[in-house]
PASE-443198 format. One record per residue (C-alpha): residue in one letter; residue number from 1; x, y negated, z negated. Coordinates in steps of 0.02 Angstrom, whole numbers. Layout:
N
site residuo->A	num->NUM	east->X	north->Y	up->Z
...
This chain:
470
site residuo->M	num->1	east->0	north->0	up->0
site residuo->G	num->2	east->67	north->-171	up->42
site residuo->L	num->3	east->31	north->-352	up->89
site residuo->R	num->4	east->42	north->-431	up->259
site residuo->A	num->5	east->6	north->-602	up->330
site residuo->I	num->6	east->-131	north->-621	up->460
site residuo->G	num->7	east->-187	north->-763	up->572
site residuo->A	num->8	east->-82	north->-877	up->678
site residuo->G	num->9	east->18	north->-989	up->561
site residuo->G	num->10	east->-110	north->-962	up->423
site residuo->L	num->11	east->-82	north->-915	up->241
site residuo->A	num->12	east->-233	north->-799	up->225
site residuo->L	num->13	east->-188	north->-628	up->160
site residuo->A	num->14	east->-283	north->-466	up->170
site residuo->L	num->15	east->-260	north->-318	up->56
site residuo->V	num->16	east->-241	north->-164	up->163
site residuo->L	num->17	east->-234	north->17	up->121
site residuo->G	num->18	east->-113	north->104	up->238
site residuo->S	num->19	east->-160	north->68	up->416
site residuo->G	num->20	east->-349	north->63	up->385
site residuo->A	num->21	east->-470	north->-84	up->396
site residuo->P	num->22	east->-444	north->-232	up->280
site residuo->L	num->23	east->-534	north->-223	up->114
site residuo->I	num->24	east->-544	north->-412	up->112
site residuo->A	num->25	east->-589	north->-478	up->284
site residuo->K	num->26	east->-523	north->-635	up->362
site residuo->D	num->27	east->-608	north->-792	up->294
site residuo->K	num->28	east->-763	north->-840	up->391
site residuo->K	num->29	east->-787	north->-1015	up->455
site residuo->K	num->30	east->-839	north->-1117	up->306
site residuo->D	num->31	east->-917	north->-1254	up->408
site residuo->E	num->32	east->-1063	north->-1163	up->485
site residuo->S	num->33	east->-1153	north->-1275	up->608
site residuo->A	num->34	east->-1312	north->-1360	up->553
site residuo->A	num->35	east->-1402	north->-1282	up->701
site residuo->V	num->36	east->-1355	north->-1105	up->651
site residuo->K	num->37	east->-1410	north->-1138	up->472
site residuo->A	num->38	east->-1575	north->-1210	up->530
site residuo->A	num->39	east->-1608	north->-1062	up->643
site residuo->R	num->40	east->-1569	north->-937	up->507
site residuo->D	num->41	east->-1632	north->-1020	up->348
site residuo->F	num->42	east->-1789	north->-1109	up->408
site residuo->D	num->43	east->-1936	north->-1135	up->292
site residuo->K	num->44	east->-2061	north->-997	up->328
site residuo->N	num->45	east->-2199	north->-1090	up->236
site residuo->P	num->46	east->-2182	north->-1273	up->284
site residuo->F	num->47	east->-2368	north->-1310	up->257
site residuo->P	num->48	east->-2401	north->-1224	up->91
site residuo->S	num->49	east->-2572	north->-1201	up->14
site residuo->T	num->50	east->-2622	north->-1334	up->-111
site residuo->Y	num->51	east->-2787	north->-1249	up->-146
site residuo->K	num->52	east->-2851	north->-1263	up->-322
site residuo->P	num->53	east->-3016	north->-1183	up->-373
site residuo->Y	num->54	east->-3158	north->-1296	up->-421
site residuo->P	num->55	east->-3197	north->-1291	up->-607
site residuo->G	num->56	east->-3311	north->-1149	up->-660
site residuo->R	num->57	east->-3390	north->-1075	up->-815
site residuo->T	num->58	east->-3390	north->-901	up->-886
site residuo->T	num->59	east->-3543	north->-820	up->-808
site residuo->L	num->60	east->-3634	north->-656	up->-836
site residuo->I	num->61	east->-3758	north->-589	up->-708
site residuo->T	num->62	east->-3869	north->-454	up->-782
site residuo->G	num->63	east->-3991	north->-324	up->-718
site residuo->A	num->64	east->-3952	north->-341	up->-532
site residuo->T	num->65	east->-3920	north->-207	up->-402
site residuo->V	num->66	east->-3733	north->-219	up->-374
site residuo->F	num->67	east->-3648	north->-172	up->-210
site residuo->D	num->68	east->-3464	north->-177	up->-258
site residuo->G	num->69	east->-3397	north->-190	up->-79
site residuo->K	num->70	east->-3298	north->-27	up->-88
site residuo->G	num->71	east->-3447	north->88	up->-65
site residuo->G	num->72	east->-3515	north->87	up->-243
site residuo->R	num->73	east->-3691	north->46	up->-299
site residuo->I	num->74	east->-3746	north->8	up->-477
site residuo->E	num->75	east->-3930	north->-7	up->-519
site residuo->S	num->76	east->-3966	north->-133	up->-658
site residuo->G	num->77	east->-3784	north->-183	up->-653
site residuo->N	num->78	east->-3692	north->-325	up->-738
site residuo->V	num->79	east->-3555	north->-436	up->-668
site residuo->L	num->80	east->-3444	north->-546	up->-778
site residuo->I	num->81	east->-3345	north->-691	up->-705
site residuo->K	num->82	east->-3216	north->-773	up->-820
site residuo->D	num->83	east->-3072	north->-894	up->-788
site residuo->G	num->84	east->-3106	north->-887	up->-601
site residuo->K	num->85	east->-3085	north->-697	up->-595
site residuo->L	num->86	east->-3196	north->-547	up->-601
site residuo->A	num->87	east->-3183	north->-488	up->-781
site residuo->G	num->88	east->-3299	north->-339	up->-776
site residuo->V	num->89	east->-3427	north->-242	up->-674
site residuo->S	num->90	east->-3532	north->-111	up->-763
site residuo->G	num->91	east->-3701	north->-29	up->-779
site residuo->A	num->92	east->-3689	north->-39	up->-968
site residuo->L	num->93	east->-3686	north->-211	up->-1044
site residuo->A	num->94	east->-3621	north->-138	up->-1207
site residuo->D	num->95	east->-3459	north->-91	up->-1117
site residuo->M	num->96	east->-3421	north->-273	up->-1075
site residuo->D	num->97	east->-3333	north->-402	up->-1183
site residuo->V	num->98	east->-3446	north->-551	up->-1152
site residuo->P	num->99	east->-3397	north->-718	up->-1232
site residuo->P	num->100	east->-3538	north->-799	up->-1331
site residuo->D	num->101	east->-3530	north->-957	up->-1225
site residuo->A	num->102	east->-3557	north->-865	up->-1060
site residuo->V	num->103	east->-3692	north->-930	up->-944
site residuo->R	num->104	east->-3816	north->-788	up->-925
site residuo->I	num->105	east->-3912	north->-764	up->-762
site residuo->D	num->106	east->-4053	north->-639	up->-749
site residuo->G	num->107	east->-4024	north->-541	up->-589
site residuo->S	num->108	east->-4176	north->-427	up->-605
site residuo->G	num->109	east->-4243	north->-385	up->-432
site residuo->K	num->110	east->-4093	north->-468	up->-352
site residuo->F	num->111	east->-3930	north->-405	up->-277
site residuo->V	num->112	east->-3747	north->-448	up->-303
site residuo->T	num->113	east->-3606	north->-425	up->-176
site residuo->P	num->114	east->-3430	north->-489	up->-156
site residuo->G	num->115	east->-3415	north->-649	up->-57
site residuo->V	num->116	east->-3441	north->-625	up->129
site residuo->I	num->117	east->-3284	north->-634	up->238
site residuo->D	num->118	east->-3278	north->-676	up->423
site residuo->V	num->119	east->-3121	north->-616	up->511
site residuo->H	num->120	east->-3157	north->-709	up->674
site residuo->S	num->121	east->-3208	north->-890	up->662
site residuo->H	num->122	east->-3168	north->-1050	up->756
site residuo->L	num->123	east->-3243	north->-1169	up->628
site residuo->G	num->124	east->-3136	north->-1324	up->614
site residuo->V	num->125	east->-3047	north->-1296	up->781
site residuo->Y	num->126	east->-3210	north->-1300	up->881
site residuo->A	num->127	east->-3301	north->-1407	up->755
site residuo->S	num->128	east->-3478	north->-1474	up->754
site residuo->P	num->129	east->-3539	north->-1576	up->840
site residuo->A	num->130	east->-3476	north->-1485	up->994
site residuo->V	num->131	east->-3395	north->-1628	up->1089
site residuo->E	num->132	east->-3234	north->-1632	up->1189
site residuo->A	num->133	east->-3145	north->-1724	up->1049
site residuo->H	num->134	east->-3174	north->-1572	up->938
site residuo->S	num->135	east->-3112	north->-1444	up->1065
site residuo->D	num->136	east->-2946	north->-1398	up->985
site residuo->G	num->137	east->-2943	north->-1209	up->987
site residuo->N	num->138	east->-2852	north->-1164	up->1148
site residuo->E	num->139	east->-2681	north->-1231	up->1201
site residuo->M	num->140	east->-2702	north->-1170	up->1380
site residuo->T	num->141	east->-2541	north->-1242	up->1450
site residuo->S	num->142	east->-2446	north->-1077	up->1453
site residuo->P	num->143	east->-2501	north->-894	up->1451
site residuo->T	num->144	east->-2407	north->-871	up->1287
site residuo->T	num->145	east->-2408	north->-1003	up->1151
site residuo->P	num->146	east->-2356	north->-915	up->990
site residuo->E	num->147	east->-2280	north->-1079	up->931
site residuo->V	num->148	east->-2449	north->-1162	up->897
site residuo->W	num->149	east->-2538	north->-1143	up->729
site residuo->A	num->150	east->-2728	north->-1151	up->714
site residuo->E	num->151	east->-2716	north->-1244	up->548
site residuo->H	num->152	east->-2648	north->-1395	up->638
site residuo->S	num->153	east->-2815	north->-1410	up->729
site residuo->V	num->154	east->-2932	north->-1373	up->583
site residuo->W	num->155	east->-3045	north->-1519	up->540
site residuo->P	num->156	east->-3091	north->-1494	up->356
site residuo->Q	num->157	east->-3250	north->-1598	up->375
site residuo->D	num->158	east->-3333	north->-1477	up->498
site residuo->P	num->159	east->-3514	north->-1460	up->436
site residuo->G	num->160	east->-3506	north->-1278	up->489
site residuo->F	num->161	east->-3409	north->-1232	up->333
site residuo->S	num->162	east->-3553	north->-1276	up->217
site residuo->R	num->163	east->-3680	north->-1190	up->330
site residuo->A	num->164	east->-3578	north->-1031	up->320
site residuo->L	num->165	east->-3570	north->-1042	up->130
site residuo->T	num->166	east->-3751	north->-1085	up->94
site residuo->N	num->167	east->-3839	north->-983	up->228
site residuo->G	num->168	east->-3719	north->-838	up->243
site residuo->G	num->169	east->-3628	north->-822	up->77
site residuo->V	num->170	east->-3460	north->-838	up->165
site residuo->T	num->171	east->-3322	north->-871	up->39
site residuo->S	num->172	east->-3167	north->-836	up->148
site residuo->L	num->173	east->-3136	north->-840	up->334
site residuo->Q	num->174	east->-2998	north->-823	up->462
site residuo->I	num->175	east->-2984	north->-966	up->587
site residuo->L	num->176	east->-2912	north->-910	up->754
site residuo->P	num->177	east->-2855	north->-996	up->913
site residuo->G	num->178	east->-2958	north->-956	up->1067
site residuo->S	num->179	east->-2931	north->-816	up->1192
site residuo->G	num->180	east->-2880	north->-911	up->1348
site residuo->N	num->181	east->-2699	north->-858	up->1321
site residuo->L	num->182	east->-2619	north->-689	up->1304
site residuo->I	num->183	east->-2542	north->-753	up->1144
site residuo->G	num->184	east->-2642	north->-898	up->1074
site residuo->G	num->185	east->-2544	north->-937	up->916
site residuo->R	num->186	east->-2558	north->-915	up->729
site residuo->S	num->187	east->-2720	north->-896	up->635
site residuo->V	num->188	east->-2749	north->-958	up->458
site residuo->V	num->189	east->-2855	north->-887	up->315
site residuo->L	num->190	east->-2958	north->-1014	up->218
site residuo->K	num->191	east->-3061	north->-1017	up->61
site residuo->N	num->192	east->-3230	north->-1089	up->110
site residuo->V	num->193	east->-3222	north->-1247	up->8
site residuo->Y	num->194	east->-3216	north->-1429	up->58
site residuo->A	num->195	east->-3049	north->-1514	up->34
site residuo->R	num->196	east->-2966	north->-1671	up->99
site residuo->T	num->197	east->-2836	north->-1570	up->193
site residuo->V	num->198	east->-2826	north->-1399	up->271
site residuo->Q	num->199	east->-2688	north->-1357	up->147
site residuo->G	num->200	east->-2818	north->-1382	up->13
site residuo->M	num->201	east->-2923	north->-1244	up->93
site residuo->K	num->202	east->-2785	north->-1119	up->130
site residuo->F	num->203	east->-2807	north->-951	up->45
site residuo->P	num->204	east->-2656	north->-940	up->-72
site residuo->G	num->205	east->-2538	north->-801	up->-23
site residuo->A	num->206	east->-2637	north->-743	up->128
site residuo->P	num->207	east->-2529	north->-683	up->273
site residuo->Y	num->208	east->-2535	north->-771	up->439
site residuo->G	num->209	east->-2614	north->-686	up->587
site residuo->M	num->210	east->-2570	north->-703	up->771
site residuo->K	num->211	east->-2705	north->-708	up->904
site residuo->M	num->212	east->-2677	north->-602	up->1058
site residuo->A	num->213	east->-2798	north->-572	up->1202
site residuo->C	num->214	east->-2812	north->-450	up->1344
site residuo->G	num->215	east->-2928	north->-430	up->1490
site residuo->E	num->216	east->-3028	north->-558	up->1585
site residuo->N	num->217	east->-2997	north->-721	up->1493
site residuo->P	num->218	east->-2810	north->-747	up->1517
site residuo->K	num->219	east->-2807	north->-676	up->1693
site residuo->R	num->220	east->-2950	north->-791	up->1742
site residuo->V	num->221	east->-2876	north->-947	up->1662
site residuo->Y	num->222	east->-2704	north->-928	up->1738
site residuo->G	num->223	east->-2761	north->-848	up->1901
site residuo->E	num->224	east->-2863	north->-1003	up->1935
site residuo->K	num->225	east->-2705	north->-1105	up->1907
site residuo->G	num->226	east->-2610	north->-997	up->2030
site residuo->Q	num->227	east->-2498	north->-933	up->1891
site residuo->M	num->228	east->-2456	north->-764	up->1821
site residuo->P	num->229	east->-2550	north->-672	up->1752
site residuo->S	num->230	east->-2693	north->-658	up->1873
site residuo->T	num->231	east->-2723	north->-472	up->1849
site residuo->R	num->232	east->-2729	north->-349	up->1705
site residuo->M	num->233	east->-2560	north->-279	up->1756
site residuo->G	num->234	east->-2496	north->-457	up->1751
site residuo->N	num->235	east->-2563	north->-474	up->1574
site residuo->F	num->236	east->-2461	north->-328	up->1513
site residuo->A	num->237	east->-2305	north->-379	up->1611
site residuo->V	num->238	east->-2304	north->-553	up->1532
site residuo->D	num->239	east->-2336	north->-480	up->1359
site residuo->R	num->240	east->-2198	north->-350	up->1373
site residuo->A	num->241	east->-2073	north->-479	up->1436
site residuo->I	num->242	east->-2100	north->-595	up->1289
site residuo->W	num->243	east->-2087	north->-450	up->1165
site residuo->I	num->244	east->-1918	north->-406	up->1241
site residuo->K	num->245	east->-1861	north->-585	up->1211
site residuo->A	num->246	east->-1930	north->-580	up->1035
site residuo->K	num->247	east->-1833	north->-423	up->993
site residuo->E	num->248	east->-1674	north->-502	up->1060
site residuo->Y	num->249	east->-1706	north->-660	up->958
site residuo->R	num->250	east->-1737	north->-558	up->802
site residuo->A	num->251	east->-1577	north->-459	up->827
site residuo->K	num->252	east->-1477	north->-620	up->845
site residuo->R	num->253	east->-1562	north->-691	up->691
site residuo->D	num->254	east->-1520	north->-538	up->588
site residuo->A	num->255	east->-1340	north->-545	up->650
site residuo->G	num->256	east->-1323	north->-730	up->607
site residuo->K	num->257	east->-1295	north->-777	up->789
site residuo->L	num->258	east->-1440	north->-895	up->821
site residuo->E	num->259	east->-1386	north->-1069	up->872
site residuo->E	num->260	east->-1555	north->-1157	up->874
site residuo->R	num->261	east->-1731	north->-1134	up->810
site residuo->D	num->262	east->-1869	north->-1074	up->925
site residuo->L	num->263	east->-2044	north->-1096	up->854
site residuo->A	num->264	east->-2121	north->-969	up->973
site residuo->M	num->265	east->-1992	north->-837	up->936
site residuo->E	num->266	east->-2005	north->-867	up->749
site residuo->T	num->267	east->-2188	north->-817	up->754
site residuo->L	num->268	east->-2154	north->-664	up->860
site residuo->A	num->269	east->-2009	north->-612	up->749
site residuo->G	num->270	east->-2126	north->-631	up->601
site residuo->V	num->271	east->-2244	north->-508	up->684
site residuo->L	num->272	east->-2101	north->-385	up->713
site residuo->D	num->273	east->-2051	north->-406	up->530
site residuo->G	num->274	east->-2228	north->-359	up->478
site residuo->D	num->275	east->-2261	north->-528	up->396
site residuo->I	num->276	east->-2387	north->-588	up->526
site residuo->R	num->277	east->-2538	north->-481	up->571
site residuo->V	num->278	east->-2593	north->-460	up->753
site residuo->Q	num->279	east->-2776	north->-497	up->785
site residuo->N	num->280	east->-2810	north->-439	up->962
site residuo->H	num->281	east->-2959	north->-496	up->1067
site residuo->C	num->282	east->-2999	north->-342	up->1175
site residuo->Y	num->283	east->-3159	north->-267	up->1244
site residuo->R	num->284	east->-3119	north->-110	up->1345
site residuo->A	num->285	east->-3068	north->56	up->1267
site residuo->D	num->286	east->-2935	north->89	up->1398
site residuo->E	num->287	east->-2852	north->-78	up->1367
site residuo->M	num->288	east->-2855	north->-54	up->1178
site residuo->A	num->289	east->-2766	north->112	up->1201
site residuo->Q	num->290	east->-2636	north->30	up->1313
site residuo->V	num->291	east->-2611	north->-111	up->1188
site residuo->L	num->292	east->-2576	north->18	up->1053
site residuo->D	num->293	east->-2443	north->95	up->1165
site residuo->M	num->294	east->-2368	north->-77	up->1199
site residuo->A	num->295	east->-2366	north->-113	up->1012
site residuo->K	num->296	east->-2268	north->47	up->981
site residuo->E	num->297	east->-2146	north->2	up->1120
site residuo->A	num->298	east->-2119	north->-172	up->1049
site residuo->G	num->299	east->-2120	north->-120	up->867
site residuo->Y	num->300	east->-2271	north->-211	up->796
site residuo->K	num->301	east->-2439	north->-159	up->724
site residuo->V	num->302	east->-2613	north->-214	up->776
site residuo->A	num->303	east->-2718	north->-257	up->623
site residuo->A	num->304	east->-2884	north->-268	up->714
site residuo->F	num->305	east->-2962	north->-269	up->887
site residuo->H	num->306	east->-3091	north->-407	up->896
site residuo->H	num->307	east->-3255	north->-394	up->994
site residuo->A	num->308	east->-3208	north->-216	up->1043
site residuo->V	num->309	east->-3375	north->-172	up->1124
site residuo->E	num->310	east->-3303	north->-6	up->1186
site residuo->A	num->311	east->-3220	north->41	up->1022
site residuo->Y	num->312	east->-3346	north->181	up->1000
site residuo->K	num->313	east->-3254	north->277	up->1137
site residuo->I	num->314	east->-3090	north->283	up->1040
site residuo->G	num->315	east->-3143	north->290	up->857
site residuo->E	num->316	east->-3022	north->431	up->816
site residuo->L	num->317	east->-2878	north->334	up->897
site residuo->L	num->318	east->-2916	north->180	up->793
site residuo->K	num->319	east->-2925	north->285	up->635
site residuo->E	num->320	east->-2760	north->370	up->678
site residuo->N	num->321	east->-2674	north->202	up->701
site residuo->D	num->322	east->-2760	north->120	up->551
site residuo->V	num->323	east->-2833	north->-19	up->659
site residuo->C	num->324	east->-2998	north->-104	up->616
site residuo->A	num->325	east->-3131	north->-138	up->746
site residuo->A	num->326	east->-3208	north->-311	up->718
site residuo->I	num->327	east->-3369	north->-308	up->817
site residuo->W	num->328	east->-3541	north->-382	up->845
site residuo->A	num->329	east->-3701	north->-285	up->816
site residuo->D	num->330	east->-3773	north->-312	up->989
site residuo->W	num->331	east->-3690	north->-455	up->1082
site residuo->W	num->332	east->-3642	north->-390	up->1253
site residuo->G	num->333	east->-3659	north->-408	up->1442
site residuo->F	num->334	east->-3602	north->-589	up->1460
site residuo->K	num->335	east->-3456	north->-535	up->1569
site residuo->M	num->336	east->-3401	north->-375	up->1654
site residuo->E	num->337	east->-3284	north->-312	up->1518
site residuo->S	num->338	east->-3422	north->-330	up->1389
site residuo->Y	num->339	east->-3547	north->-229	up->1491
site residuo->D	num->340	east->-3519	north->-50	up->1432
site residuo->A	num->341	east->-3585	north->-80	up->1257
site residuo->V	num->342	east->-3698	north->24	up->1147
site residuo->P	num->343	east->-3791	north->-37	up->992
site residuo->E	num->344	east->-3727	north->118	up->900
site residuo->N	num->345	east->-3547	north->54	up->912
site residuo->A	num->346	east->-3528	north->26	up->724
site residuo->G	num->347	east->-3616	north->188	up->681
site residuo->L	num->348	east->-3506	north->293	up->794
site residuo->L	num->349	east->-3350	north->209	up->726
site residuo->Y	num->350	east->-3407	north->241	up->549
site residuo->K	num->351	east->-3441	north->424	up->592
site residuo->A	num->352	east->-3264	north->437	up->662
site residuo->G	num->353	east->-3193	north->369	up->498
site residuo->A	num->354	east->-3130	north->207	up->575
site residuo->C	num->355	east->-3126	north->37	up->489
site residuo->V	num->356	east->-3283	north->-60	up->541
site residuo->V	num->357	east->-3295	north->-249	up->523
site residuo->I	num->358	east->-3439	north->-361	up->575
site residuo->H	num->359	east->-3377	north->-530	up->636
site residuo->S	num->360	east->-3455	north->-686	up->711
site residuo->D	num->361	east->-3350	north->-784	up->837
site residuo->D	num->362	east->-3492	north->-910	up->824
site residuo->E	num->363	east->-3541	north->-1055	up->712
site residuo->N	num->364	east->-3718	north->-987	up->698
site residuo->G	num->365	east->-3678	north->-802	up->687
site residuo->I	num->366	east->-3566	north->-832	up->538
site residuo->Q	num->367	east->-3723	north->-881	up->441
site residuo->R	num->368	east->-3798	north->-705	up->456
site residuo->L	num->369	east->-3661	north->-576	up->454
site residuo->N	num->370	east->-3764	north->-478	up->328
site residuo->Q	num->371	east->-3910	north->-468	up->450
site residuo->E	num->372	east->-3795	north->-422	up->595
site residuo->A	num->373	east->-3729	north->-278	up->490
site residuo->A	num->374	east->-3907	north->-224	up->452
site residuo->K	num->375	east->-3948	north->-221	up->638
site residuo->A	num->376	east->-3798	north->-110	up->670
site residuo->Q	num->377	east->-3852	north->3	up->527
site residuo->G	num->378	east->-4026	north->17	up->602
site residuo->S	num->379	east->-3958	north->63	up->773
site residuo->A	num->380	east->-3850	north->198	up->694
site residuo->R	num->381	east->-3998	north->267	up->596
site residuo->R	num->382	east->-4103	north->282	up->754
site residuo->A	num->383	east->-3960	north->382	up->830
site residuo->G	num->384	east->-3960	north->502	up->682
site residuo->I	num->385	east->-3814	north->422	up->588
site residuo->A	num->386	east->-3872	north->377	up->413
site residuo->I	num->387	east->-3761	north->249	up->327
site residuo->P	num->388	east->-3801	north->196	up->147
site residuo->D	num->389	east->-3825	north->10	up->114
site residuo->E	num->390	east->-3675	north->7	up->-3
site residuo->E	num->391	east->-3563	north->69	up->138
site residuo->V	num->392	east->-3631	north->-58	up->262
site residuo->V	num->393	east->-3588	north->-199	up->141
site residuo->R	num->394	east->-3405	north->-149	up->162
site residuo->W	num->395	east->-3415	north->-208	up->343
site residuo->F	num->396	east->-3423	north->-391	up->292
site residuo->T	num->397	east->-3328	north->-382	up->127
site residuo->L	num->398	east->-3185	north->-261	up->88
site residuo->N	num->399	east->-3153	north->-200	up->266
site residuo->A	num->400	east->-3146	north->-381	up->323
site residuo->A	num->401	east->-3024	north->-421	up->184
site residuo->K	num->402	east->-2916	north->-274	up->238
site residuo->A	num->403	east->-2912	north->-333	up->419
site residuo->I	num->404	east->-2839	north->-502	up->370
site residuo->G	num->405	east->-2729	north->-439	up->230
site residuo->V	num->406	east->-2814	north->-509	up->75
site residuo->D	num->407	east->-2897	north->-350	up->8
site residuo->K	num->408	east->-2787	north->-353	up->-149
site residuo->D	num->409	east->-2863	north->-520	up->-195
site residuo->T	num->410	east->-3044	north->-516	up->-138
site residuo->G	num->411	east->-3173	north->-414	up->-43
site residuo->S	num->412	east->-3234	north->-305	up->-186
site residuo->L	num->413	east->-3303	north->-327	up->-361
site residuo->E	num->414	east->-3158	north->-264	up->-465
site residuo->A	num->415	east->-3086	north->-334	up->-625
site residuo->G	num->416	east->-2941	north->-451	up->-589
site residuo->K	num->417	east->-2994	north->-500	up->-414
site residuo->M	num->418	east->-3050	north->-675	up->-366
site residuo->G	num->419	east->-3221	north->-724	up->-429
site residuo->D	num->420	east->-3296	north->-731	up->-253
site residuo->V	num->421	east->-3475	north->-675	up->-282
site residuo->V	num->422	east->-3646	north->-692	up->-200
site residuo->L	num->423	east->-3813	north->-671	up->-289
site residuo->W	num->424	east->-3945	north->-630	up->-157
site residuo->N	num->425	east->-4131	north->-654	up->-185
site residuo->G	num->426	east->-4160	north->-480	up->-111
site residuo->N	num->427	east->-4068	north->-340	up->-26
site residuo->P	num->428	east->-3936	north->-428	up->82
site residuo->L	num->429	east->-3976	north->-307	up->224
site residuo->S	num->430	east->-4153	north->-374	up->234
site residuo->T	num->431	east->-4202	north->-506	up->361
site residuo->Y	num->432	east->-4296	north->-595	up->222
site residuo->S	num->433	east->-4150	north->-611	up->101
site residuo->R	num->434	east->-4030	north->-755	up->83
site residuo->P	num->435	east->-3899	north->-814	up->-41
site residuo->E	num->436	east->-3970	north->-887	up->-201
site residuo->K	num->437	east->-3803	north->-927	up->-283
site residuo->V	num->438	east->-3624	north->-922	up->-219
site residuo->W	num->439	east->-3467	north->-927	up->-324
site residuo->V	num->440	east->-3292	north->-957	up->-255
site residuo->D	num->441	east->-3154	north->-916	up->-379
site residuo->G	num->442	east->-3281	north->-922	up->-518
site residuo->A	num->443	east->-3348	north->-1094	up->-472
site residuo->L	num->444	east->-3534	north->-1105	up->-431
site residuo->L	num->445	east->-3529	north->-1200	up->-266
site residuo->Y	num->446	east->-3705	north->-1165	up->-207
site residuo->D	num->447	east->-3869	north->-1144	up->-298
site residuo->A	num->448	east->-4028	north->-1135	up->-195
site residuo->N	num->449	east->-4126	north->-1195	up->-346
site residuo->D	num->450	east->-4017	north->-1349	up->-374
site residuo->P	num->451	east->-4018	north->-1479	up->-234
site residuo->K	num->452	east->-3861	north->-1557	up->-306
site residuo->R	num->453	east->-3764	north->-1395	up->-293
site residuo->R	num->454	east->-3751	north->-1395	up->-104
site residuo->P	num->455	east->-3586	north->-1443	up->-23
site residuo->V	num->456	east->-3590	north->-1586	up->102
site residuo->S	num->457	east->-3443	north->-1642	up->208
site residuo->D	num->458	east->-3386	north->-1823	up->215
site residuo->F	num->459	east->-3439	north->-1826	up->398
site residuo->E	num->460	east->-3619	north->-1788	up->350
site residuo->L	num->461	east->-3625	north->-1932	up->227
site residuo->G	num->462	east->-3644	north->-2050	up->374
site residuo->Q	num->463	east->-3563	north->-2213	up->425
site residuo->P	num->464	east->-3561	north->-2382	up->337
site residuo->G	num->465	east->-3714	north->-2487	up->369
site residuo->E	num->466	east->-3716	north->-2664	up->440
site residuo->G	num->467	east->-3618	north->-2784	up->334
site residuo->E	num->468	east->-3522	north->-2648	up->242
site residuo->V	num->469	east->-3336	north->-2623	up->250
site residuo->K	num->470	east->-3285	north->-2530	up->407
């Protein structure tokens, strides 16, 4: 063993053992360029959630039929909300530690579910009123725009948020870019509360999603512009090419060889890392199967196929790959790829053991996801597939939470989860039922019996009258 000098004219020494590799390598450049540092050490959460729950009170709901969101049903059940969390769910009140100051609500003849979750919404990015100035959901300037983030288009004053809460019991929702592009950008998960900023609505700790689309929309949009893609094979070619670039970018990042940041590649690398969940607009069964093969080739996972009117054809494939199908009950036929639909789609998927989610993609449909689920249940029953009510409730609660990656926090009535709860005036799968009270993180934000407990956006408050400050 000995010492030897290395480097031209330098004083650095390396300890070597025989003729093997140095145990102490040559000093690295101490002055790493600012560009390399920025590319490697960028802030992955530059727009952090500032959400804080509204103040709430300890609340006990007694004597209601409880659908817990995970397939359970409790007759004459009791639900305790404390410190913004679910503190207990039980059929025996004696088993619960209820503080003496708890607000008690008689739920006899009524039903309790977790807060409703919509995995596919454009509220805020296609806000009401539907005017051109509010059309901010599709950056259709390139077939792939992974660099854009939906939250930068969300208008927190959209009146649609309160409609979803009061009419549909929606407590959380995923806001997506549109489907004009193959890759439309990042989605964002929100708590359905009014706030001054979108950061004030962001679901704390929720993973980002990334919107992808296949089929008619991107090939039509860019075919009309004389660009690629203009065919389905062009769709896949463009997708595969950008995933190749993303893998190269990620490899350079991991090796410390990046020289500049690339917002588009950062999102795609986040998908490859498993930090960002792919939400894929896709209708046809054959294309969904091909997308799953492309995902395996590129090294990412599809969290859910959205719309998926032909999902019933490949239920076992979706189950095998742990991919949810986010679908409508009976919306179909508005374009060729949506033609081969059946109203038993959800029922057949359920029978195959796949993850079923009922979604909206519509500012009105989001107000009745419970009724859409009931329609799908009825279609399944007429086809000989009996699905209990408590299982159907999963389709707009826990399964939805799973699809967007927040099922550890919400989606079911379990102790320790967020106090996102809906008290319905009847069975939520009845056309005649509607939310009576809605809690978000333990705060009562809507009460049908209290006109003052109804959220209203600043926009709906109107404009200053004549002579007032403008």
